N, C-alpha and C positions, 0 to 999 in steps of 0.2 A: 503494499501499499505506501502511497505516496506520502510524504511528511508536510501537511497540511501548511506548515510555514512556509516553504518552499513553493507551494502554489499560490499561497500570496506574495509573497514575492515575487515572483513572475508576471504576475495579474497587472500589483504595481508596475512595475516597470514596463509591462508592455502598456500599459497605460500611460506613464508618463512619458517614454519615446515616442508613443504615434501623438498624442499631444503634440510635444518640442518638433517634431519634424511637419506637423500641419503649422507651425505658427513662425517656422521660416520669413524673415521679410515680412512679419504682421505685428512685431512689437516687443515688450519686454513682459515678463511673465507674471509678475502683479500687475497686469492692467489689462484694459481692453484692446482690440484690435483697433492698427495702425489708423489715424486721422483723429482718432479719440485726442481729449486734453490731459486724460491723464496717461495715455501711452507717452506723454515727453519726460513722463520722470526716470525712463533707463539712461535718457541722451543727458537730462541733467543731471546725474550720476557721476560724468566725468568733465575734466577741463578741455575747453574745445583746442587745446594744442597736444590733449589725447588722441582726441578721433581723428583729427587729420593725420596723425601719424601712423595712423593705420588704414587698411583697404575699405571702402565704404561698409561693404558688405558685411564684414565685421562689427562693425560699430550698430550697423542697423539691426545685426540678430543677435542683440545684447538682452538677454533674457535674466537679469540680472535684478538684484535689490541693494546690493552697493558698489564699494569701488577697493575689493581687498589691494590691488599695488598702491595704494595710498596709504594701508595702514603694513605694510608688509617690510618696509624699512628694505629693498632688497640693494644687493652690493652686488659690481661687478666679479664674475666669477663664479658665483652661486649657479647652484641646479634646482629648479622648481618645479613644481608638479600642481597641473591645475585638475581639480576636479571636477569633471563635469564643463567642460571645455566650451561645448558649443560654436560657434562662429568662429571662437579662434582671440577675443575681443579681448581679455584679460590675460591670455598668453602670450600677444605680440606686445603688449604693457611690459610684462613680466620680461622679456625678452630685449627689449629695446635696454629696458635698465640695467641685465647681467653682464649684457655687451656681448661680443665676439667669443669671450673667453666662458662666458656662462652656457645654459643648456637649461631648455624647458621641456616640459611633456604635459600637453594635455591628453587627458582621459575620459571619452565619452561612450556613453554605449550604443546611439543611434547614428546608424548608416550614412543617415541625410547630414546631420548635423559634421559628420567627422569628413565626406566629401565639400563641403562647404568650406569648412576650417583649412581642409587641404589645400584646395581654388585661392584662398584666400592668402594664405602661409607664401604660396607660387607668387601669386600677384604684388605681394608685399617686398617680396626678395627676403623671407624672414628664412635663414639654412641653418637657424639654431634653437629652431621649433619642431618637434616629432608628434605626432599625434596620433595616440594609440586607441583601437576599440577594446573596450571594459567595462566592468561594473564597477564602481567605486565600493562594493563590499567585497570586491575582490581583484585589485588594484594590479595591474602588468607590468609590474617594477618589484626590481628586487629590493632587498631587508635593506635600511639604511643605505641610501641609494640619493635621497635627494636632501639637502640644507632647508627648504620652505616650502610648505604647503599651502595653498591658495583654491578660494572656489567662490563660487558667488550665488548663491539661492540655491543650493544643490544638496546642501546634508538635508535640507527638512524633506526633503523628496525620498528619500531612503525608507525602505522598510523598516531598515536593521541597523539603525543608526549608531549600534553599539561596538557591532561590527566594522562599519566603515569609518566610526575612528580607533577602532583596531588596527584597522589598519593602515589607515593615516599614520600611525603612530610608528609601527612596523617601518614603513619607509622612510621615515626622518634619522639621519645622523643623530648621534645624539649632540644635544645642544642647537639641533633643527627646530623650526619653526613654526606656528601654524596661524594661518591668519585668513580668516574668512568672514564674508558678509552673509548672513542668511535670516532667516524669520523666526524668530520664540516669542513667547507668551509669555507677555509681562501681567507676573503673578499666576491665577488656578483660575481655571472658569467654573470652581465651587460653588458660588453662589448664584449658577444659571440657571434657571429651569432647564437645564438642558441633558441631555449623556454623550457619551463619546459616541455611539452610535449613529446620534442624532447630527453632533458637527462634520462625523465623517460621510455621512448622507448628501448634507446639505451642499458642504465645501469640497470639490474637486480637488481630491490629493493631488490633481498635478496642477491645478492651479495657484501650487506657494504655501497654503497654509494649514489645510490638511492634517499636516502630517507634524506639523511643528512641533518642538519639545517647550516646555517652561525654563525662563531662565535658569532654576534652578535644578534642573533636570538637565539641561545641555551642560550646565558649570559638572554635574554631577557624573555626566557620564564620560567627559574627560578628563575627570579625573581619574573614574574609575579606569579608564584606558593607558593611564599613567601620564598622565601630562602633568605640569607644573604650570605657574603664574599663570593662572587663566583669570582671564579679563573680557569681560560682555558688556558692550557699551549700545544699550537703544538710541537708536537715530529716529528713524522714522515710525509713528503712528498711524496705521492704515483706517479706513472709512473703507466701508463696503462697495460705492460706488469706482473705488479702483480696484479693485480685484478682478475684475474681467470674470465676476462667476458667473452659470446658468442664473439666474434671477427667479425662473419659474422653479428651479430645482430648491431654492433656498424657499421660497415662499412655502413651500410646497410642505417642506420639514419646519422651518420656524417663523416665527411671526417677526415684523418687521424692525418691532421695537427689540426683541430681541437679539436677532441677526446683527443690528447696527453696535449692542452693546459686544456682543463677541468678539465681533470684527474688530474689537476699537483696543481690544487686549492683545490682539498680533500685534508685534514691529520687526522692525527689520534692526540689524543691529550688526555690528562690529564685534567678531570674536577671536579672541589671541589667546595664544596657551604655547606650551616650551616640551620637548623632551628634553629633560637631564643630563648635561654631559656626561 
């Protein structure tokens, strides 16, 4: 008999992969389709000088909630791993910062995203970047092979975050750093008249927030994986209109008042941690 956890993990991976393959050239992960006002938030996360330094399609296909290279303090010669690299924007920004003596690996499970990222790398002349197919729960990199791990609104999409963070720890060299942007829950949902099942039913897992951990749980999961010096800095609190969810699905499960209160608990955050030397 198949392991139910394995079946659930595959189902979520398939849902997420299909979602993002369909969103190429459509905007951010946490927003409506291209052309809406909320979609501008993806581009607002980066300085103009950053966006003009990468291929246009990489900038247009940023499905993130932050700017991890802005907090990673990258240095020339470092090796960087980008979890869920998408169209390649953060990988390319990292590649420019680590220079010719450094290298960046991007890992993504979606074939369409990998093809887009590789086209962007060729177009932009990036020779110090390689995109590999894989899942962030089972990273296709050697033990202790990278100096820095970055990620942009991807860990929350994993059905097994404990395994994902153990893998991140495994891949980092002693003293290595984790610098990611992600969606977390500020506080708890205990005071709201909703169950976890209702939250998952109303909010698409692939729509950024249904799989989010609380800040305390994220910290605890990082520390359990072995990380030290954990810092979680909340940056932006979401409104329902920003998230591009299927409003009919939300309305069928939650009242508008409860849905708005629920979503206001979700925030984008800068998350940093370190593997001890």
